[in-house]
PASEBA-1860 file (N, C-alpha, C; in nm, 3 decimals):
! residues 142
1> XXXXXXXX> -2.150/4.058/-2.671/-2.023/4.034/-2.738/-1.919/3.991/-2.624 ~ -1.919/4.045/-2.503/-1.825/4.009/-2.405/-1.840/3.857/-2.364 ~ -1.971/3.811/-2.361/-1.997/3.673/-2.328/-1.936/3.578/-2.438 ~ -1.951/3.621/-2.559/-1.897/3.535/-2.675/-1.739/3.541/-2.670 ~ -1.685/3.648/-2.638/-1.536/3.658/-2.630/-1.487/3.564/-2.517 ~ -1.559/3.568/-2.405/-1.513/3.486/-2.293/-1.539/3.337/-2.317 ~ -1.643/3.305/-2.398/-1.668/3.170/-2.427/-1.554/3.116/-2.523 ~ -1.517/3.190/-2.628/-1.415/3.159/-2.727/-1.276/3.143/-2.645
9> XXXXXXXX> -1.252/3.235/-2.555/-1.125/3.223/-2.482/-1.124/3.101/-2.396 ~ -1.237/3.071/-2.327/-1.239/2.945/-2.255/-1.223/2.821/-2.347 ~ -1.294/2.817/-2.452/-1.276/2.705/-2.543/-1.136/2.685/-2.596 ~ -1.064/2.790/-2.624/-0.922/2.785/-2.669/-0.841/2.735/-2.560 ~ -0.858/2.779/-2.437/-0.779/2.725/-2.321/-0.804/2.578/-2.303 ~ -0.925/2.534/-2.314/-0.956/2.393/-2.295/-0.889/2.307/-2.406 ~ -0.896/2.361/-2.529/-0.826/2.286/-2.644/-0.679/2.286/-2.630 ~ -0.619/2.381/-2.590/-0.470/2.390/-2.569/-0.434/2.295/-2.464
17> XXXXXXXX> -0.503/2.289/-2.351/-0.479/2.201/-2.247/-0.490/2.052/-2.286 ~ -0.594/2.018/-2.362/-0.619/1.885/-2.411/-0.503/1.848/-2.511 ~ -0.463/1.933/-2.593/-0.357/1.901/-2.687/-0.230/1.870/-2.615 ~ -0.201/1.955/-2.514/-0.079/1.931/-2.435/-0.079/1.800/-2.354 ~ -0.192/1.766/-2.308/-0.205/1.641/-2.237/-0.211/1.520/-2.315 ~ -0.240/1.537/-2.449/-0.251/1.413/-2.534/-0.125/1.389/-2.624 ~ -0.021/1.470/-2.591/0.103/1.452/-2.667/0.146/1.309/-2.643 ~ 0.204/1.246/-2.752/0.258/1.117/-2.732/0.394/1.120/-2.672
25> XXXXXXXX> 0.388/1.082/-2.540/0.514/1.073/-2.470/0.575/0.936/-2.496 ~ 0.710/0.926/-2.500/0.779/0.799/-2.534/0.740/0.695/-2.439 ~ 0.741/0.570/-2.474/0.724/0.458/-2.387/0.859/0.400/-2.359 ~ 0.872/0.349/-2.233/0.999/0.294/-2.190/1.044/0.185/-2.278 ~ 0.958/0.089/-2.328/1.001/-0.019/-2.416/1.042/0.032/-2.542 ~ 0.986/0.139/-2.601/1.024/0.195/-2.729/1.165/0.254/-2.720 ~ 1.205/0.314/-2.610/1.333/0.375/-2.596/1.442/0.264/-2.567 ~ 1.404/0.162/-2.495/1.500/0.054/-2.473/1.520/-0.022/-2.609
33> XXXXXXXX> 1.415/-0.042/-2.688/1.430/-0.097/-2.820/1.518/-0.016/-2.911 ~ 1.497/0.114/-2.907/1.581/0.213/-2.990/1.721/0.187/-2.957 ~ 1.760/0.175/-2.834/1.903/0.143/-2.791/1.939/0.009/-2.853 ~ 1.866/-0.097/-2.825/1.899/-0.232/-2.867/1.921/-0.236/-3.016 ~ 1.840/-0.169/-3.100/1.853/-0.176/-3.246/1.971/-0.096/-3.299 ~ 2.017/-0.002/-3.213/2.131/0.080/-3.257/2.246/0.074/-3.167 ~ 2.251/-0.035/-3.093/2.358/-0.047/-2.993/2.490/-0.029/-3.047 ~ 2.531/-0.085/-3.162/2.661/-0.058/-3.219/2.691/0.090/-3.244
41> XXXXXXXX> 2.600/0.164/-3.284/2.610/0.306/-3.311/2.643/0.385/-3.180 ~ 2.563/0.345/-3.074/2.592/0.405/-2.949/2.732/0.373/-2.891 ~ 2.765/0.252/-2.906/2.906/0.209/-2.852/3.010/0.278/-2.928 ~ 2.992/0.275/-3.063/3.099/0.339/-3.148/3.104/0.489/-3.124 ~ 2.990/0.555/-3.089/2.992/0.703/-3.065/3.071/0.735/-2.943 ~ 3.055/0.652/-2.840/3.143/0.673/-2.718/3.283/0.646/-2.743 ~ 3.312/0.542/-2.822/3.453/0.510/-2.849/3.522/0.620/-2.924 ~ 3.448/0.676/-3.024/3.509/0.774/-3.111/3.494/0.917/-3.049
49> XXXXXXXX> 3.405/0.930/-2.949/3.365/1.065/-2.897/3.309/1.148/-3.005 ~ 3.234/1.082/-3.094/3.163/1.154/-3.198/3.024/1.113/-3.193 ~ 2.939/1.204/-3.132/2.796/1.172/-3.102/2.703/1.218/-3.204 ~ 2.752/1.270/-3.321/2.666/1.327/-3.423/2.578/1.219/-3.489 ~ 2.621/1.094/-3.495/2.546/0.989/-3.552/2.420/0.959/-3.466 ~ 2.434/0.979/-3.342/2.325/0.953/-3.244/2.211/1.046/-3.276 ~ 2.234/1.168/-3.320/2.135/1.264/-3.345/2.051/1.232/-3.466 ~ 2.099/1.144/-3.546/2.029/1.105/-3.665/1.942/0.978/-3.653
57> XXXXXXXX> 1.944/0.927/-3.534/1.861/0.806/-3.505/1.714/0.851/-3.481 ~ 1.626/0.786/-3.553/1.479/0.822/-3.531/1.442/0.789/-3.394 ~ 1.393/0.897/-3.320/1.362/0.886/-3.184/1.445/0.956/-3.085 ~ 1.563/0.997/-3.135/1.650/1.079/-3.050/1.620/1.230/-3.093 ~ 1.591/1.314/-2.987/1.561/1.446/-3.012/1.684/1.534/-3.003 ~ 1.770/1.505/-2.903/1.880/1.589/-2.881/1.991/1.507/-2.805 ~ 2.115/1.540/-2.829/2.224/1.488/-2.756/2.300/1.587/-2.676 ~ 2.304/1.581/-2.546/2.374/1.680/-2.459/2.501/1.609/-2.407
65> XXXXXXXX> 2.613/1.683/-2.428/2.744/1.629/-2.385/2.797/1.709/-2.270 ~ 2.830/1.637/-2.168/2.902/1.697/-2.055/3.023/1.617/-2.015 ~ 3.095/1.665/-1.927/3.217/1.595/-1.884/3.193/1.469/-1.819 ~ 3.083/1.454/-1.741/3.051/1.341/-1.666/2.955/1.238/-1.737 ~ 2.881/1.275/-1.829/2.783/1.187/-1.896/2.747/1.241/-2.035 ~ 2.678/1.153/-2.111/2.622/1.197/-2.238/2.472/1.162/-2.231 ~ 2.389/1.271/-2.247/2.241/1.253/-2.233/2.178/1.250/-2.372 ~ 2.115/1.139/-2.403/2.057/1.116/-2.539/1.901/1.133/-2.512
73> XXXXXXXX> 1.852/1.252/-2.530/1.718/1.287/-2.493/1.622/1.235/-2.599 ~ 1.517/1.162/-2.549/1.416/1.094/-2.640/1.280/1.149/-2.617 ~ 1.264/1.242/-2.543/1.131/1.304/-2.519/1.111/1.374/-2.397 ~ 1.013/1.452/-2.389/0.988/1.526/-2.269/0.874/1.631/-2.293 ~ 0.804/1.662/-2.196/0.697/1.763/-2.215/0.652/1.808/-2.081 ~ 0.579/1.918/-2.083/0.509/1.966/-1.960/0.566/2.098/-1.912 ~ 0.501/2.150/-1.816/0.535/2.273/-1.744/0.521/2.254/-1.599 ~ 0.614/2.313/-1.523/0.599/2.305/-1.381/0.598/2.167/-1.326
81> XXXXXXXX> 0.498/2.132/-1.244/0.497/2.003/-1.179/0.447/1.892/-1.277 ~ 0.418/1.929/-1.394/0.377/1.820/-1.486/0.480/1.797/-1.598 ~ 0.612/1.814/-1.567/0.722/1.796/-1.655/0.771/1.652/-1.654 ~ 0.798/1.598/-1.768/0.854/1.459/-1.788/0.972/1.459/-1.884 ~ 1.075/1.384/-1.849/1.193/1.364/-1.935/1.215/1.220/-1.957 ~ 1.251/1.177/-2.082/1.282/1.041/-2.110/1.405/1.026/-2.197 ~ 1.486/0.931/-2.169/1.604/0.919/-2.259/1.698/0.814/-2.215 ~ 1.819/0.815/-2.273/1.924/0.726/-2.248/2.048/0.806/-2.211
89> XXXXXXXX> 2.117/0.765/-2.114/2.252/0.832/-2.084/2.363/0.736/-2.081 ~ 2.477/0.784/-2.103/2.611/0.711/-2.098/2.684/0.775/-1.980 ~ 2.737/0.682/-1.895/2.827/0.725/-1.777/2.939/0.622/-1.773 ~ 3.050/0.661/-1.802/3.172/0.580/-1.807/3.199/0.519/-1.665 ~ 3.157/0.591/-1.564/3.179/0.537/-1.425/3.058/0.485/-1.366 ~ 2.954/0.449/-1.450/2.824/0.387/-1.408/2.758/0.460/-1.300 ~ 2.754/0.591/-1.304/2.679/0.671/-1.208/2.537/0.669/-1.244 ~ 2.450/0.611/-1.159/2.312/0.595/-1.187/2.236/0.727/-1.186
97> XXXXXXXX> 2.293/0.824/-1.121/2.233/0.959/-1.113/2.316/1.065/-1.188 ~ 2.371/1.020/-1.303/2.465/1.118/-1.371/2.388/1.229/-1.428 ~ 2.270/1.212/-1.492/2.203/1.319/-1.562/2.154/1.424/-1.464 ~ 2.147/1.542/-1.504/2.117/1.658/-1.418/1.977/1.648/-1.348 ~ 1.888/1.572/-1.413/1.746/1.566/-1.362/1.744/1.453/-1.258 ~ 1.847/1.397/-1.217/1.847/1.278/-1.138/1.829/1.307/-0.992 ~ 1.860/1.206/-0.900/1.835/1.204/-0.755/1.963/1.182/-0.691 ~ 1.952/1.183/-0.554/2.062/1.143/-0.470/2.086/0.993/-0.490
105> XXXXXXXX> 2.206/0.954/-0.520/2.240/0.814/-0.543/2.206/0.717/-0.431 ~ 2.219/0.775/-0.306/2.204/0.694/-0.188/2.059/0.676/-0.150 ~ 1.965/0.732/-0.235/1.827/0.727/-0.210/1.752/0.632/-0.318 ~ 1.831/0.564/-0.396/1.768/0.479/-0.504/1.734/0.342/-0.440 ~ 1.613/0.295/-0.487/1.573/0.163/-0.437/1.551/0.075/-0.557 ~ 1.564/-0.056/-0.542/1.547/-0.147/-0.656/1.404/-0.144/-0.688 ~ 1.375/-0.143/-0.826/1.240/-0.158/-0.874/1.249/-0.217/-1.017 ~ 1.169/-0.321/-1.038/1.167/-0.387/-1.169/1.304/-0.426/-1.212
113> XXXXXXXX> 1.352/-0.381/-1.325/1.486/-0.413/-1.375/1.585/-0.304/-1.343 ~ 1.542/-0.201/-1.263/1.632/-0.089/-1.239/1.622/-0.038/-1.099 ~ 1.628/0.092/-1.091/1.624/0.155/-0.959/1.537/0.284/-0.972 ~ 1.479/0.323/-0.857/1.385/0.439/-0.858/1.411/0.523/-0.733 ~ 1.370/0.642/-0.745/1.366/0.744/-0.636/1.235/0.817/-0.637 ~ 1.173/0.842/-0.528/1.056/0.916/-0.514/1.080/1.015/-0.403 ~ 1.059/1.145/-0.432/1.081/1.251/-0.333/0.981/1.228/-0.229 ~ 1.028/1.243/-0.093/0.952/1.206/0.020/0.832/1.298/0.040
121> XXXXXXXX> 0.850/1.429/0.027/0.737/1.522/0.045/0.715/1.599/-0.084 ~ 0.712/1.540/-0.194/0.692/1.604/-0.317/0.640/1.508/-0.428 ~ 0.647/1.556/-0.555/0.604/1.465/-0.658/0.714/1.433/-0.754 ~ 0.842/1.462/-0.727/0.948/1.431/-0.814/0.981/1.280/-0.813 ~ 0.998/1.216/-0.922/1.023/1.079/-0.929/1.135/1.056/-1.040 ~ 1.212/0.953/-1.027/1.324/0.924/-1.120/1.337/0.765/-1.126 ~ 1.348/0.722/-1.246/1.380/0.574/-1.269/1.494/0.555/-1.362 ~ 1.577/0.464/-1.336/1.695/0.434/-1.415/1.710/0.283/-1.425
129> XXXXXXXX> 1.745/0.242/-1.550/1.759/0.097/-1.576/1.891/0.070/-1.673 ~ 1.980/-0.009/-1.619/2.091/-0.049/-1.699/2.063/-0.113/-1.838 ~ 2.124/-0.067/-1.936/2.096/-0.132/-2.072/2.234/-0.199/-2.115 ~ 2.343/-0.180/-2.046/2.467/-0.249/-2.085/2.563/-0.149/-2.142 ~ 2.692/-0.174/-2.144/2.794/-0.098/-2.203/2.801/0.049/-2.147 ~ 2.767/0.068/-2.016/2.763/0.194/-1.952/2.646/0.286/-1.995 ~ 2.547/0.233/-2.068/2.421/0.304/-2.110/2.311/0.275/-2.012 ~ 2.223/0.372/-1.994/2.108/0.361/-1.909/1.991/0.416/-1.961
137> XXXXXX> 1.874/0.360/-1.954/1.745/0.423/-1.975/1.706/0.511/-1.860 ~ 1.651/0.622/-1.872/1.596/0.702/-1.757/1.467/0.777/-1.786 ~ 1.401/0.807/-1.678/1.285/0.889/-1.692/1.275/0.974/-1.560 ~ 1.236/1.093/-1.574/1.225/1.181/-1.459/1.095/1.261/-1.471 ~ 1.025/1.265/-1.360/0.891/1.327/-1.356/0.897/1.430/-1.240 ~ 0.844/1.548/-1.269/0.851/1.657/-1.172/0.703/1.711/-1.158
END
């Protein structure tokens, strides 16, 4: 009986791990497209300071409002060093590292159509890309 219990426990652990790894994480192009298709709503939300309409856009999971930026979260998953965040943020002063998950601004390097940061002795990574009108696509990996 003990061997059977151990086998079932191991099988459950493997299935849970596989399910967590196979979650559909958002794609960069899908998030950028989400912004482009709803650009007027994004711009109007910042003009009116009413972000409730953003929460109703398919693909937006949560909107976090701070004094320095607006974080429109579009996905994320993981635990510990396997954590990923994806979204769009608004920064009136165009701070590329406005979101809390970001990096030191002076350590960004140009990459593709945006900027990236990779922690020197670790696995933390950050990428940000301007979308226009003070909005930015971002992804952070820990």
